[in-house]
C-alpha positions in Angstrom: 9.7 23.5 1.9 6.9 20.9 2.8 7.7 17.2 1.9 5.5 14.7 0.6 4.7 11.8 3.4 4.8 8.2 2.4 3.3 5.7 4.9 4.1 2.1 4.7 3.6 -1.1 7.1 7.2 -2.0 8.2 10.2 0.2 9.1 12.7 -1.9 7.0 10.7 -1.3 3.8 10.6 2.5 4.9 14.2 2.6 4.9 14.6 1.0 1.4 12.0 3.3 -0.3 13.6 6.3 1.6 16.9 5.4 -0.2 15.6 5.5 -3.4 13.4 8.5 -3.1 15.6 10.7 -1.5 15.1 14.1 0.9 12.0 15.1 -1.0 9.9 12.3 1.0 9.3 11.6 4.6 8.8 8.0 4.8 6.8 6.5 8.0 5.9 3.0 8.9 2.2 2.2 10.5 3.7 -1.1 11.6 0.9 -3.2 10.6 -2.8 -2.5 11.3 -3.6 0.7 13.3 -7.3 0.2 13.7 -9.0 -3.0 14.5 -12.0 -4.4 16.1 -12.1 -4.4 20.0 -10.6 -7.0 21.8 -12.8 -6.9 24.9 -16.3 -7.3 23.0 -18.0 -8.3 19.6 -17.6 -4.8 18.3 -20.2 -5.3 15.6 -23.7 -3.8 15.5 -25.7 -6.5 14.4 -29.1 -4.6 14.7 -27.4 -1.9 12.1 -26.3 -4.1 9.0 -23.3 -5.8 11.0 -21.6 -2.3 11.4 -18.1 -2.9 12.8 -16.9 -0.6 15.7 -13.4 -0.2 15.1 -10.8 1.2 17.7 -7.0 2.3 17.8 -5.1 -1.1 18.8 -3.5 -1.0 22.1 0.0 0.3 22.1 -0.5 1.9 18.4 -1.8 5.3 19.6 1.7 6.9 19.8 2.1 5.5 16.0 -1.1 7.1 15.0 -0.3 10.5 16.6 3.0 10.6 14.9 1.4 9.8 11.5 -1.1 12.5 12.0 1.6 15.0 13.0 3.6 14.1 9.8 0.6 14.4 7.8 -0.1 18.0 9.0 3.3 18.9 7.7 3.2 17.1 4.5 2.2 18.7 1.1 1.3 15.2 -0.3 0.2 11.8 1.4 1.0 8.6 -0.2 -0.3 5.2 1.5 1.7 2.4 0.5 0.8 -0.5 2.6 1.2 -4.1 0.8 -0.7 -4.4 -2.4 -3.3 -7.1 -0.9 -6.6 -7.0 1.1 -4.9 -6.3 4.3 -2.8 -3.7 2.9 -5.9 -1.9 1.5 -7.7 -2.0 4.8 -4.6 -0.5 6.6 -4.5 2.2 3.9 -8.3 3.0 4.3 -8.1 3.1 8.2 -5.1 5.5 8.1 -6.8 7.6 5.5 -9.7 7.9 7.7 -7.7 9.2 10.7 -5.5 11.6 8.5 -8.7 13.0 7.3 -9.8 14.0 10.6 -11.6 11.0 12.2 -14.9 9.3 11.8 -17.1 9.7 8.7 -20.5 8.7 7.9 -21.0 4.9 7.7 -17.4 4.1 8.9 -18.5 2.2 11.9 -16.6 4.2 14.3 -18.0 5.5 17.3 -19.1 9.3 17.4 -16.9 9.9 20.5 -13.9 9.8 18.4 -12.2 6.9 20.6 -11.0 5.3 17.7 -8.8 8.6 16.5 -5.4 9.7 17.9 -4.6 13.4 18.0 -7.3 15.4 15.9 -5.8 16.5 12.6 -5.5 20.4 12.2 -8.4 21.9 10.8 -7.1 22.8 7.2 -8.3 21.9 3.6 -8.5 18.2 3.5 -5.4 17.2 1.4 -5.3 14.7 -1.3 -4.6 11.2 -0.3 -3.0 8.9 -2.8 -2.7 5.0 -3.0 0.6 3.5 -4.3 1.4 -0.2 -4.9 4.8 -1.6 -4.7 5.0 -5.0 -6.4 8.7 -4.8 -5.8 11.0 -2.3 -3.7 13.4 -1.5 -6.5 14.4 1.9 -7.5 12.7 1.8 -10.7 9.5 0.3 -9.4 9.0 2.7 -6.5 9.6 5.6 -8.8 7.2 4.4 -11.5 4.5 3.7 -8.8 4.9 7.1 -7.4 4.5 8.7 -10.9 1.0 6.6 -11.3 -0.4 7.1 -8.0 -4.3 5.7 -7.7 -7.0 5.5 -5.1 -7.9 3.1 -2.4 -9.7 0.1 -3.9 -12.9 0.2 -1.9 -13.8 -3.5 -3.3 -10.5 -4.6 -1.6 -11.5 -3.1 1.5 -15.0 -4.5 1.6 -13.6 -8.1 1.1 -11.3 -7.6 4.0 -14.0 -6.0 6.3 -16.5 -8.9 5.3 -13.7 -11.5 6.1 -12.8 -9.8 9.3 -16.5 -9.3 10.5 -17.3 -13.0 9.6 -14.4 -14.3 11.4 -15.3 -12.4 14.5 -18.9 -13.4 14.4 -17.8 -17.1 14.3 -15.1 -16.8 16.8 -17.6 -15.2 19.3 -20.2 -17.4 18.6 -18.4 -20.8 18.9 -15.7 -19.8 21.5 -18.2 -19.7 24.6 -19.2 -23.3 23.8 -15.5 -24.8 24.1 -15.4 -22.4 27.4 -18.5 -24.2 28.6 -17.6 -27.7 27.6 -14.1 -28.0 27.6 -12.2 -25.2 29.2 -12.2 -21.4 29.6 -9.6 -19.7 27.2 -10.2 -22.0 24.2 -11.1 -20.4 20.8 -12.0 -21.5 17.4 -11.7 -19.8 14.0 -13.7 -20.0 10.7 -10.8 -21.5 8.7 -8.3 -22.6 11.3 -11.0 -25.1 12.7 -11.6 -26.6 9.4 -7.9 -27.1 9.1 -8.0 -29.0 12.4 -10.9 -31.2 11.1 -9.0 -32.1 8.0 -6.1 -33.3 10.2 -8.3 -35.3 12.4 -10.2 -36.8 9.7 -7.0 -38.1 8.2 -5.9 -39.4 11.7 -9.2 -41.4 11.8 -8.3 -43.0 8.1 -5.0 -43.7 9.3 -6.3 -45.5 12.7 -8.8 -47.5 10.5 -6.5 -48.7 8.0 -5.8 -52.3 7.9 -2.4 -53.2 6.4 -2.3 -56.0 3.8 0.9 -57.9 3.1 2.5 -58.5 -0.5 5.6 -59.5 -2.1 7.8 -58.5 -5.0 10.6 -60.3 -7.1 13.2 -58.3 -8.3 15.9 -59.7 -10.8 19.6 -58.1 -10.5 20.9 -58.6 -14.2 24.2 -57.7 -15.9 25.2 -57.9 -19.5 28.4 -59.8 -18.9 31.2 -60.7 -16.6 32.3 -57.5 -14.9 29.3 -55.2 -15.9 27.3 -53.5 -13.2 23.8 -54.9 -12.8 20.4 -53.4 -13.2 17.1 -53.7 -11.8 14.1 -55.5 -13.4 10.7 -56.5 -11.7 8.5 -59.5 -12.2 5.3 -58.2 -13.8 3.5 -61.3 -15.3 3.4 -64.7 -15.4 1.9 -66.7 -18.6 0.7 -63.4 -19.7 -1.3 -62.6 -16.6 -0.5 -59.8 -14.2 1.4 -61.2 -11.4 0.2 -60.9 -7.7 2.4 -62.3 -5.0 0.2 -62.3 -1.6 2.7 -64.2 0.8 6.4 -65.5 1.4 5.0 -69.1 0.2 4.0 -68.0 -3.3 7.3 -65.7 -3.5 9.4 -68.7 -2.5 7.5 -70.9 -5.2 8.2 -68.3 -8.0 11.9 -67.9 -6.8 12.7 -71.7 -7.3 10.7 -71.8 -10.4 12.7 -68.9 -12.0 16.4 -69.0 -10.4 17.7 -71.4 -13.2 15.9 -69.9 -16.1 17.8 -68.0 -18.9 17.1 -64.6 -19.2 16.8 -62.9 -22.5 15.9 -59.4 -23.8 12.6 -59.8 -25.4 11.6 -56.4 -26.6 12.8 -52.8 -26.3 10.5 -49.5 -26.6 12.3 -46.1 -26.8 10.2 -43.0 -26.8 11.3 -39.5 -26.5 9.1 -37.6 -24.2 9.2 -33.7 -22.9 9.4 -32.7 -19.2 7.9 -29.2 -19.1 9.3 -26.7 -16.7 7.5 -25.5 -13.6 5.8 -22.3 -13.4 7.3 -19.5 -11.1 6.3 -19.7 -7.5 3.1 -18.6 -5.9 2.7 -18.2 -2.3 1.4 -21.8 -1.6 3.9 -23.4 -4.0 6.8 -21.5 -2.5 5.7 -22.6 1.0 5.5 -26.2 0.0 8.7 -26.6 -1.8 10.5 -24.9 1.0 8.9 -27.3 3.2 10.0 -30.3 1.0 13.4 -29.0 0.0 14.8 -26.8 3.0 12.4 -28.0 5.9 11.3 -24.6 6.4 8.0 -24.0 8.2 5.5 -22.1 6.5 5.8 -19.3 8.7 9.6 -19.2 8.5 9.3 -18.9 4.8 7.0 -16.0 4.7 9.3 -14.2 7.4 12.3 -14.4 5.4 10.3 -13.7 2.2 9.2 -10.4 3.8 12.7 -9.5 4.4 14.0 -10.1 0.9 10.9 -8.4 -0.6 11.3 -5.2 1.8 14.9 -4.8 1.7 18.2 -6.6 2.7 21.3 -4.4 3.6 24.0 -5.2 0.8 27.0 -3.6 2.2 27.7 0.0 1.1 24.7 -0.2 -1.7 22.2 0.0 1.3 18.9 -1.9 1.5 17.8 -3.7 -1.5 14.7 -5.3 -2.0 15.5 -8.7 -3.9 12.1 -10.2 -4.6 8.6 -9.2 -5.8 5.7 -9.3 -3.5 5.4 -12.7 -1.9 1.8 -12.9 -1.1 0.3 -13.8 -4.6 -1.8 -16.6 -6.3 -0.8 -15.5 -9.8 1.7 -17.2 -12.4 2.1 -14.0 -14.2 5.2 -12.5 -15.2 5.9 -9.0 -16.6 7.1 -9.1 -20.0 9.9 -6.9 -18.9 11.2 -9.5 -16.4 10.8 -12.3 -18.9 12.9 -10.3 -21.6 15.6 -10.0 -18.6 15.3 -13.7 -18.0 15.8 -14.7 -21.5 18.8 -12.6 -22.0 20.2 -13.8 -18.6 19.7 -17.6 -20.0 21.0 -16.8 -23.4 24.3 -15.6 -22.1 24.8 -18.2 -19.3 23.5 -21.3 -20.7 23.0 -20.8 -24.7 20.4 -19.7 -27.0 19.4 -23.5 -27.1 17.9 -23.2 -23.9 15.6 -20.3 -24.9 11.8 -21.5 -26.0 10.7 -20.6 -29.6 7.7 -18.7 -27.8 8.0 -17.3 -24.2 6.8 -19.6 -21.5 3.3 -18.6 -20.4 1.5 -20.1 -17.3 -1.9 -20.5 -16.3 -3.0 -19.3 -12.9 -5.7 -20.8 -10.9 -9.1 -19.4 -11.6 -9.6 -17.2 -8.6 -5.9 -15.8 -9.0 -5.5 -12.1 -8.6 -3.7 -11.3 -11.9 -2.8 -7.9 -11.0 0.0 -9.5 -8.9 3.0 -11.1 -10.7 4.3 -14.7 -9.3 7.2 -14.6 -6.9 10.4 -13.9 -8.6 13.8 -11.8 -8.4 13.4 -8.4 -8.5 16.4 -8.1 -10.8 18.6 -10.5 -12.1 21.5 -8.3 -11.3 21.8 -9.5 -8.0 23.0 -13.2 -8.5 22.7 -15.3 -5.3 26.1 -16.5 -5.5 27.7 -13.1 -5.7 25.6 -11.7 -2.7 25.9 -14.8 -0.7 28.1 -13.4 2.1 25.7 -10.4 2.5 22.8 -12.4 3.4 22.0 -14.9 6.4 22.2 -18.4 5.5 18.5 -19.0 5.3 17.8 -15.7 3.2 20.5 -17.2 0.8 18.7 -20.3 0.5 15.6 -18.8 0.0 16.5 -16.4 -2.6 18.3 -19.1 -4.4 15.5 -21.3 -4.7 13.2 -18.3 -6.1 16.0 -17.3 -8.4 16.2 -20.8 -9.7 12.7 -21.7 -10.0 12.1 -18.4 -12.1 14.8 -19.0 -14.4 13.8 -22.6 -14.9 10.3 -21.4 -15.6 11.4 -19.2 -18.7 13.7 -22.2 -20.2 13.0 -25.0 -22.7 11.8 -28.3 -21.8 14.0 -31.3 -20.9 14.1 -33.8 -23.7 14.4 -37.4 -22.3 14.6 -41.0 -24.2 12.4 -43.2 -22.0 13.3 -46.8 -22.3 11.3 -49.8 -21.7 12.9 -53.2 -21.6 10.8 -56.5 -21.3 12.8 -59.2 -20.4 11.9 -63.1 -20.7 12.5 -65.8 -18.4 10.6 -68.9 -19.1 7.1 -68.0 -18.9 7.8 -65.0 -16.6 8.1 -61.5 -17.8 10.2 -58.9 -16.0 10.6 -55.3 -16.8 13.2 -52.5 -16.6 12.6 -48.9 -17.0 15.0 -46.2 -17.3 15.8 -42.9 -18.8 18.6 -41.0 -20.8 18.7 -37.3 -20.9 19.0 -36.0 -24.6 18.7 -32.3 -23.4 18.5 -31.1 -19.8 16.6 -27.8 -20.6 15.3 -26.5 -17.5 16.7 -29.1 -15.3 20.2 -27.7 -15.9 18.7 -24.9 -13.4 16.1 -26.4 -11.2 14.2 -29.5 -10.3 11.0 -29.8 -8.4 11.3 -31.9 -5.1 9.6 -35.0 -5.0 6.8 -35.5 -2.8 7.9 -38.7 -1.6 5.0 -40.8 0.1 2.6 -37.8 0.0 0.8 -39.0 -3.0 0.5 -42.8 -1.7 -3.0 -43.8 -1.9 -4.8 -46.4 0.4 -3.6 -49.9 -0.5 -1.0 -48.7 -3.0 0.9 -52.1 -3.9 3.7 -50.8 -6.0 6.9 -49.0 -5.8 7.7 -45.5 -6.8 7.6 -45.4 -10.7 9.4 -42.0 -10.6 12.4 -44.3 -9.1 12.7 -46.5 -11.7 12.2 -43.8 -14.7 15.6 -42.1 -13.1 17.5 -45.4 -13.2 20.3 -45.7 -15.9 20.2 -48.8 -18.1 23.3 -50.5 -19.7 23.1 -50.6 -23.7 20.9 -53.6 -24.5 19.7 -55.2 -27.6 16.8 -57.5 -28.4 17.7 -61.1 -28.2 20.8 -60.5 -25.9 21.4 -63.0 -23.1 21.6 -61.6 -19.6 23.5 -62.9 -16.8 21.2 -63.2 -13.2 23.1 -61.9 -10.5 20.6 -62.0 -7.8 16.9 -62.6 -7.7 15.4 -61.0 -4.5 12.0 -61.8 -3.1 11.0 -59.0 -1.1 8.0 -58.6 1.6 5.9 -55.1 1.5 2.9 -54.1 3.3 0.3 -51.7 1.9 0.4 -48.3 3.6 -2.2 -45.9 5.2 -2.8 -42.5 3.7 0.2 -40.1 4.8 -0.4 -37.9 7.5 -0.5 -34.4 6.5 3.0 -32.4 6.7 2.9 -28.8 6.4 3.6 -28.8 2.5 0.6 -31.2 2.1 -1.8 -29.5 4.3 -1.2 -26.4 2.2 -1.7 -28.2 -0.8 -4.9 -29.6 0.4 -6.2 -26.1 1.7 -5.4 -24.6 -1.5 -7.0 -27.4 -3.7 -10.1 -27.2 -1.5 -10.4 -23.4 -1.7 -9.9 -22.9 2.0 -8.1 -19.8 3.1 -5.9 -17.3 0.7 -2.2 -17.5 0.0 -1.7 -14.8 2.8 -3.2 -17.0 5.4 -1.8 -20.6 5.0 1.4 -19.7 7.1 -0.9 -18.1 9.9 -3.2 -21.1 9.8 -0.8 -23.7 10.3 1.1 -21.8 12.8 -2.0 -20.8 14.9 -3.4 -24.5 15.3 0.0 -25.6 16.6 0.0 -22.5 18.8 -3.4 -23.2 20.4 -2.3 -27.1 21.0 -5.0 -28.5 18.9 -2.3 -30.0 16.5 1.3 -31.6 17.3 4.0 -32.1 14.6 5.7 -35.3 15.1 8.7 -36.5 13.2 7.4 -33.9 10.6 3.9 -35.0 10.5 0.7 -33.1 11.8 -1.4 -35.1 14.1 -4.4 -33.8 16.4 -3.7 -33.6 20.2 -6.2 -35.0 22.4 -7.5 -31.5 23.1 -7.7 -31.1 19.2 -9.8 -34.3 18.7 -12.3 -33.2 21.7 -12.8 -29.9 20.3 -13.0 -30.8 16.7 -15.6 -33.4 17.8 -17.6 -30.8 19.5 -17.4 -28.2 16.9 -18.5 -30.8 14.0 -21.4 -32.1 16.1 -22.6 -28.7 17.1 -21.9 -26.5 14.0 -21.9 -29.3 11.2 -22.3 -26.7 8.2 -20.1 -24.2 9.6 -17.2 -26.6 10.1 -17.6 -28.1 6.6 -15.1 -27.8 3.8 -17.7 -26.9 1.4 -19.0 -23.9 3.5 -15.7 -22.6 4.1 -14.7 -22.7 0.4 -18.1 -20.9 -0.6 -17.2 -18.3 2.0 -13.7 -17.7 0.1 -15.4 -17.6 -3.4 -17.8 -14.9 -2.0 -14.8 -12.7 -0.5 -13.1 -12.8 -4.0 -16.6 -11.9 -5.5 -16.7 -8.9 -3.3 -13.0 -8.1 -4.2 -14.1 -8.2 -7.8 -17.0 -6.0 -7.5 -19.3 -9.1 -8.3 -20.8 -9.1 -4.8 -21.8 -6.6 -2.1 -20.4 -7.0 1.4 -24.2 -6.6 2.7 -26.9 -8.2 0.6 -29.7 -6.3 2.1 -28.9 -2.9 0.7 -26.0 -1.2 -1.3 -24.1 1.1 0.8 -23.8 4.9 0.3 -20.7 6.0 -1.9 -19.7 8.0 1.0 -19.5 5.0 3.5 -16.1 3.9 4.1 -17.0 0.0 4.6 
């Protein structure tokens, strides 16, 4: 009896799916791309409308032969690479090979060099495309019941990107070989990322630090009471500026013997809204800050959690949804499961009146969901011993963020206290948590000095808001415990760390969620960028290469051009633009 064939990308994903579907299916892995442009030459016929000339990737012929052999024995064929552009292109290439080789317009040579073994000359079998947003039994079986076809718009977008990157790389790299040294390479997106880092380094080098001082009063409500902090904000009704030590000491002596009294107290309730569930970029940023994971490590671990982790006698289980997404959307089913879990564990008072819905970025692919646990049946604490330490840490942060995203806001009482000392006014700020809301589960990592602007001259206000104040009343006399003048210097713009660079790339529309980890890894592997004390700095080689590329190809290396290319690729995927603008491709053309 013939079995149906399912082809996925990775062996671990194949193992998990095979467990769910049983003996009626054979599940094989392509181990990523099988077909690509040749490494030894351009591989694009510019005279024929930029037609790509694909070939089997070195070392993949055996894999391809095994897939063709398995397809010959199967009654049905299901292509199930990842649900994104790259996955769609992999499925499209495999479909071409299983159908017997080159077709009109495929861009492949008629010699058949791109194919493995020739498929048996039998009636062409129907080839289906299936998409697994999560690798759970329910999701896999549902996807198999509702197979579709390969999305040629996604394929076109992937091919346009691949051709564009190849043309840019082959146009620019020879200049680097001639002017710098052989073996160097450039990339359409990576080189712009290097430019951002180089430009930030120039800003840091050009920054002139300025001195300023602050005056802090440590006050208490009486003998034995703990002190709290207040800061000098004005003298005689005018905002205070303390440029040097002389002025700081003058104010110190003026105020050290003054009585301190509470002049005014303002209390205001405010809401702190929960953060959305993770997108790819937000996951990478948060793991960089909280866990000190590189984007590459984050994505490697997320891939493992998505494809399936061995959970003892239960075998492989897919723990999270697909990890390459820029959507904040959550399915109604997952949302209902979250609300039920929150109600049971934290109480109904943590459930919002209406389910939380989050807007995605304008260019987001809403067919995908946000990154979330595939099922709340697998609590990270209960399976901790079955995961590696890093798998557990990543799964826990995804779990907590998802639950928090479905909870009520935190309710805080923000308190602002003005304290009079002669003609001087000091201010203390603090918060009291009235209702913790989502913060009972999750709090987003602070960006520390990432948001500092050039010439910033004030302390981090978030720190002040977190302080706890003692019971105070207007007219209350306070005891001065200490009056502290303190020297500060304005800080230069912060160098990018990996989280900041991802944020900058995303905000400027450079690259896609699936490319950020590769971009940051590549520019370091090529020696253009170094990570020193957690910050990214251009190497001397990086500065030389960046200067040469910006001078020689100013438009190509611009942020605006690169962002426009990403918009055009999105438009191709949405069917709003064609891959080739000169004419519309025939319907038979597989490109």
